[in-house]
N, C-alpha and C positions, 0 to 999 in steps of 0.2 A: 180692080186689078188684084190678082192673086199673088201673095208674097211667097217667095221661096226661101225665106230666112230659115236657116237651120238645116237645109238640105245639103248634105255633104257629097261633093262630086266624087270623092274617093269610093263611094259605095254605089255609084250609078251602074257600074258593070255587074252583071249577074253573078260572075265568078267571085268577085270580091264581096258582094252581098252574101253569097252562099258561104264563103269561108267565115265571114264574121258571124253569120247566123249559127253555124255549127259551133264556133268557139264560144259564143255567148251562151249557148245552151249547155255546153260541156266543159267549158274552161280551157280545154286543150284537146288536140287530136293529132295523130301522127299523119305523115305524108300519105301513106297508103290508104288510110281511112278517108281522108279528105278527097283524095283522087277518086276513090270508089263512090263515095256518097254524092259527089258533084259531077261524076262521069266526065273527068278531065284527062288530058294527056299530061305526062310528066312536065313537059315544057310550059304548058299553059298554067298549071298549078304553080310551078316554081316562079314564073314571071309575076303572077298576081300576088303571090305570097310575099315576094321580094318587095313589091310596091307597098304593100301594107306594112311590112317590116321597116322600110325606109321612112314611112310616115310615123313610126312609133306605135302603131296600133296593134302590132303582132310581134312577138319575140319567138325565135326558134332555138331549139336545143338539139345539137347533133351528137348522137351516141352510136355505139355499135352493139348489136344484139346478135350473138352467134356469128360474129365476124362480118355481119352485114350492117351497112350504115342505116341508121334510123333517125329521121328528123321529126321532132315533135314541135308543134306550134302552140303557143299560149297567147291568150288575149291579154293585153296590158291594161292597166288602169285607164290610161289615156284612150285606148281603143274602146274599152267598155263605155266610157263617158261619151266619146264621139259617136259610137253606134247608137247608144240610147237617145242621144240628142237628135240624131238623124231619124230614128223611128218615130220619135215624138213629133218632129216636124212633118213627117209623112202623114201621121194620124191627123194632125191639125189641118193639113191640106185636104185630106179626104173628107173631113167633117165639113169644111167650107164648101167643097164641091157638091157634097150630098145635100146640104142645107141651102145652097145658094141657088 
């Protein structure tokens, strides 16, 4: 039987996986950049970002640039650890599947 230990359900969704991947690679990204990179609607990105924020994996900072609101998302230490653990668990699962 294959063990799914370490697989984090928070990252099952492709949008949350994408957000975390971008933030792991860059440390932070603004709303417009994430929306464009992941090809998402405002509502879809906002909903998934809020979910990650509620879990403590992502933090947001709201500012104004030229009188326009700008939201920047940052990965937290907890988020970095959780996502790294998730990726490690996926790698382990894939090795088992490929060798098994």
